[in-house]
C-alpha positions in Angstrom: 102.7 135.3 91.4 104.9 138.3 91.4 106.9 138.6 94.6 108.6 141.5 96.3 111.5 140.8 98.8 112.0 143.1 101.8 115.6 142.6 102.8 118.7 141.7 101.0 120.8 139.7 103.5 121.5 136.1 104.3 117.9 134.8 104.7 116.7 136.8 101.8 119.2 135.0 99.6 118.1 131.6 100.9 114.5 132.6 100.1 115.4 133.9 96.7 117.3 130.7 95.8 114.2 128.8 96.8 111.8 131.0 94.9 113.7 130.9 91.7 114.1 127.2 91.9 110.5 126.1 92.5 107.1 126.8 90.8 107.8 128.2 87.3 104.8 130.5 87.4 106.1 132.5 90.5 108.6 135.2 89.9 110.7 137.4 92.2 110.5 140.8 90.6 111.7 143.4 93.1 113.7 144.0 96.3 113.8 146.6 99.1 116.8 147.2 101.3 117.7 150.0 103.7 121.0 150.2 101.9 120.6 151.1 98.2 123.9 149.5 97.2 122.8 146.2 98.7 119.5 146.5 97.0 121.1 147.0 93.7 123.5 144.1 94.2 120.7 141.8 95.2 118.7 142.9 92.1 121.7 142.3 89.9 122.4 138.9 91.3 118.8 137.7 90.9 118.1 139.7 87.7 115.2 141.7 89.2 113.6 144.6 87.4 113.2 146.9 90.3 115.0 147.8 93.6 114.6 150.6 96.1 115.4 151.8 99.6 111.8 152.9 100.0 109.6 150.1 101.4 106.4 151.9 100.4 107.7 152.2 96.8 108.4 148.5 96.6 105.2 147.2 98.3 102.7 149.5 96.7 103.6 148.6 93.1 100.6 147.3 91.2 102.6 144.3 89.8 103.3 142.9 93.3 101.1 140.1 94.4 102.8 138.9 97.6 105.6 140.3 99.8 108.2 138.3 101.6 109.7 139.8 104.8 113.4 138.9 105.4 114.3 141.8 107.7 115.7 141.9 111.3 113.1 141.1 114.0 112.6 144.7 115.1 111.5 145.7 111.6 108.8 143.0 111.1 105.9 145.0 112.5 106.5 148.1 110.4 106.9 145.9 107.3 103.6 144.0 108.0 101.9 147.4 108.6 103.1 148.5 105.1 101.7 145.3 103.5 98.4 145.7 105.3 98.2 149.3 104.1 98.6 148.3 100.5 96.6 145.1 101.0 99.4 142.8 99.8 99.6 139.2 101.0 102.6 138.9 103.3 104.9 136.1 104.3 107.1 136.8 107.3 110.3 135.1 108.4 110.5 133.7 111.9 110.1 134.7 114.7 107.0 136.7 113.8 107.7 139.3 116.6 110.2 140.0 119.3 107.4 139.1 121.7 103.7 138.1 121.7 102.4 141.7 121.9 104.2 142.5 118.6 103.0 139.3 117.0 99.4 139.9 118.1 99.4 143.4 116.5 100.7 141.9 113.3 98.1 139.1 113.4 95.4 141.8 113.9 96.7 143.9 111.0 96.5 141.1 108.4 93.1 139.9 109.5 91.7 143.4 109.4 93.2 144.0 106.0 91.8 140.7 104.7 95.2 139.5 103.4 97.0 136.2 104.0 99.7 136.2 106.7 102.0 133.3 106.3 104.6 132.4 108.9 107.8 131.3 107.3 108.8 128.5 109.7 111.0 126.6 107.3 112.1 123.8 109.6 108.5 122.6 110.0 108.6 121.9 106.2 111.7 119.8 105.9 110.9 116.6 103.9 111.6 114.4 107.0 109.4 116.5 109.3 106.5 116.6 106.8 106.6 112.8 106.5 107.0 112.4 110.3 104.0 114.7 111.0 101.9 112.7 108.5 102.9 109.5 110.3 101.8 111.0 113.6 98.5 112.2 112.2 97.9 108.7 110.7 98.2 107.3 114.2 101.5 105.4 113.6 102.9 106.2 117.0 99.7 106.6 119.0 99.2 109.6 121.2 102.2 111.9 121.4 103.5 112.1 125.0 106.8 114.0 124.4 108.3 115.9 121.5 111.9 117.2 121.7 113.5 119.5 119.1 117.2 120.6 119.2 118.9 123.3 117.2 122.5 124.2 118.0 125.2 126.0 116.0 128.1 128.4 116.5 125.9 131.5 116.3 124.1 133.7 113.7 125.7 135.4 110.7 124.5 139.0 111.1 125.3 141.5 113.8 121.7 142.4 114.6 121.0 139.0 116.0 123.5 139.6 118.8 121.8 142.9 119.7 119.1 142.2 122.3 117.0 145.3 121.3 116.9 144.4 117.7 116.4 140.7 118.0 114.2 140.6 121.2 116.4 137.9 122.8 119.1 135.4 122.0 119.2 131.8 121.1 115.7 131.1 122.4 113.9 133.6 120.2 116.2 132.8 117.3 116.2 129.0 117.4 113.6 128.2 120.0 110.9 129.5 117.7 111.7 126.6 115.3 111.8 124.0 118.1 108.6 125.1 119.8 106.6 125.0 116.5 108.0 121.7 115.5 106.8 120.2 118.8 103.4 121.8 118.4 103.0 120.1 115.0 103.6 116.7 116.6 101.6 117.2 119.8 98.8 118.9 117.9 98.2 122.6 117.3 94.7 122.3 118.7 96.1 121.4 122.1 96.7 124.5 124.4 100.1 125.2 125.8 99.6 125.6 129.5 102.9 126.4 131.3 106.7 126.3 130.8 109.8 125.7 132.8 113.0 127.1 131.3 116.7 127.5 131.9 118.8 130.0 130.0 122.3 131.4 130.3 124.9 133.5 128.6 127.7 130.9 128.6 130.3 132.1 126.1 129.5 135.4 124.3 129.7 138.9 125.7 126.1 139.8 125.0 123.0 140.8 127.0 120.9 137.9 125.7 121.2 134.2 126.3 123.3 132.1 124.1 121.9 128.8 125.4 118.5 127.6 126.6 116.5 124.5 127.5 112.8 124.5 128.0 109.8 122.3 128.8 106.4 123.2 127.5 103.4 121.4 129.2 100.2 121.0 127.1 96.7 120.7 128.3 96.5 117.0 127.4 99.6 116.2 129.5 102.1 116.1 126.6 105.5 117.7 127.0 107.4 119.7 124.3 111.1 120.2 124.9 113.6 122.4 123.2 117.4 122.6 123.4 119.0 125.6 121.7 122.5 127.0 121.6 124.8 129.5 119.9 127.8 127.8 121.5 127.8 124.4 119.6 130.9 123.8 117.6 131.1 121.8 114.5 128.3 123.0 112.3 124.5 123.1 112.6 122.8 120.3 114.6 119.0 119.9 113.8 117.4 116.9 115.5 114.0 115.9 116.6 112.6 113.1 118.7 108.9 112.1 119.2 107.7 109.6 121.7 104.1 108.2 121.5 102.1 105.5 123.2 102.6 103.2 120.2 106.0 104.2 118.8 108.9 106.6 118.5 110.4 108.8 115.8 114.0 110.0 115.6 115.0 112.6 113.0 118.4 114.1 112.0 117.7 116.9 109.5 121.3 118.3 109.2 124.9 117.7 110.2 125.0 113.9 110.0 122.6 112.8 107.3 124.7 110.2 105.4 126.7 112.6 103.2 130.3 112.8 104.3 133.3 114.2 102.4 137.0 114.7 103.2 138.9 117.7 101.9 142.3 119.2 102.4 140.7 122.6 102.5 141.0 123.9 99.0 137.3 124.1 98.3 134.7 126.7 99.4 131.2 126.6 100.9 130.1 123.3 102.4 126.9 123.9 104.3 125.2 126.5 106.4 127.1 127.1 109.7 129.9 124.8 108.7 133.0 126.0 110.6 135.7 124.5 108.4 136.4 123.6 104.8 139.0 120.9 105.7 138.9 117.5 107.2 135.8 115.3 107.3 132.9 117.5 106.3 129.1 117.0 106.2 127.7 118.6 103.0 123.9 118.7 102.3 122.6 117.5 99.0 120.0 120.2 98.3 120.3 122.6 101.2 117.3 124.8 100.3 115.1 121.8 100.0 116.4 119.9 103.0 115.8 123.0 105.2 112.2 123.1 104.1 112.2 126.3 102.0 110.7 124.9 98.8 107.9 123.0 100.5 107.2 126.1 102.6 106.8 128.5 99.7 104.8 126.0 97.7 102.3 125.7 100.6 102.1 129.5 101.0 101.4 130.2 97.3 98.9 127.3 97.1 97.1 128.7 100.0 96.9 132.2 98.4 95.6 130.7 95.2 92.9 128.6 96.9 91.9 131.3 99.4 92.8 128.9 102.3 95.3 128.9 105.1 98.8 127.5 104.9 100.2 125.1 107.5 102.0 127.9 109.3 100.1 131.2 109.8 100.6 134.5 111.7 98.4 132.9 114.4 100.9 130.2 114.8 103.7 132.8 115.0 101.7 134.5 117.8 101.3 131.3 119.8 105.1 130.6 119.5 105.9 134.1 120.7 103.6 133.7 123.6 105.3 130.4 124.6 108.7 132.0 124.4 107.6 135.0 126.4 106.7 132.6 129.2 110.1 130.9 128.8 111.9 134.1 129.4 109.8 134.7 132.5 110.6 131.2 133.8 114.3 131.5 133.1 114.3 134.4 135.5 111.9 133.1 138.1 113.2 129.5 137.9 109.6 128.3 138.3 106.9 126.9 136.1 105.2 129.9 134.5 101.8 130.1 132.7 101.5 130.8 129.0 99.5 134.0 128.5 97.3 133.8 125.5 95.0 136.8 124.6 93.5 134.7 121.8 93.2 130.9 121.7 91.4 129.2 118.8 92.0 125.5 119.7 90.4 123.0 122.0 88.9 124.4 125.2 88.9 121.2 127.2 91.5 120.4 129.9 90.2 116.8 130.3 91.7 114.4 127.7 91.3 111.2 129.7 94.0 108.7 130.6 96.4 106.7 128.4 95.8 103.5 130.4 95.1 100.3 128.4 92.7 97.8 129.7 93.7 94.1 129.6 90.3 92.9 130.8 87.4 94.2 132.9 89.5 93.9 136.1 93.0 94.8 135.0 95.1 97.5 133.3 97.9 96.3 131.1 101.2 97.9 132.2 103.6 96.1 129.9 104.0 93.2 127.5 107.4 91.6 127.2 109.0 88.6 125.4 111.5 86.9 127.7 114.8 85.4 126.5 113.3 81.9 126.7 110.6 82.9 124.3 107.8 83.2 126.8 105.4 86.2 126.7 105.0 88.0 130.0 102.3 90.5 131.0 102.5 93.1 133.8 99.0 93.8 135.1 97.4 96.2 137.6 94.1 95.5 139.3 91.7 98.4 138.7 90.2 98.3 142.2 92.9 97.0 144.6 95.9 98.5 142.7 97.8 95.2 143.0 100.5 94.6 140.4 101.0 91.1 139.2 102.8 89.2 136.4 101.2 86.7 134.1 103.0 84.4 131.6 101.1 83.5 128.5 
């Protein structure tokens, strides 16, 4: 496929590195930037045949099959509208919108135009996450009860992130969108998010938005999604996930400390995204584009376009994430549990998912099985009628 890039900054270059390194039949051919000099520099660096500071001019070209949006958050809606006007499949970087209302309008645009809207949520596509999601779907850890995702680093590269009006928020909309969607993949996207409790604060930076946040998202089946995000973390970029199920647990470390360590006196250059130093003990990443999920993400998107199907992450998913984050911002102010407001919900309608209790026999629930130091096996049981809790050695 022939791909047009909208944007020429940091994330556009990550995307371009991925696109030029993966499926040989896909080709990045053009770029739009609001700054014509930056557009030309990007085109020169990636050997593109066309560049422009006119979005319509880039998107409308007959040789463009799909458009990738890597623009600031406040420009996403106009870019999606342009793609819908010219009926070009569109892949948009995260978050889809600054809020759920924007995201819903973009979702409506692509569905009305009959084009694919792919949500570029790269961290859901990391090799470790994909394998862990498969393990959960295969039943390896039973029913997921709790999924926690953490992203923390010293703050974004570009100035617009720090401007509340352009970004729509701070660390929660920037990083929380990753964490919320990662948890949804583990808990089950068909399970409705019901309500949230959130804390957010501006702890370090002189900005209007929050630079730290912690949130709990309650789902209709009783599961809890948790996110921890910060622009105040020093020492690089920390990406970790934990998933607890009735039959097992998953721990993931996607970045920062993944088994690759290097000492340097500081004479080298770039080490890894958000690394704050080039000296001392450092934590490089073997294949950064792949480890952050970009190659798997674009492969999924292009395969979906070719097969006229939906990718793992869609504009609808982006809308759900924005709706959850909207509730988080309300909760951070009210300091109360707040409902997730969804104008459209396409998942399960039930609120009754039953209990997680295991029966030992007709009369008892099994609370716990334990092996004692002397080798004996001990059961903790609860009577189903009387509620009496007893121990039984076997």
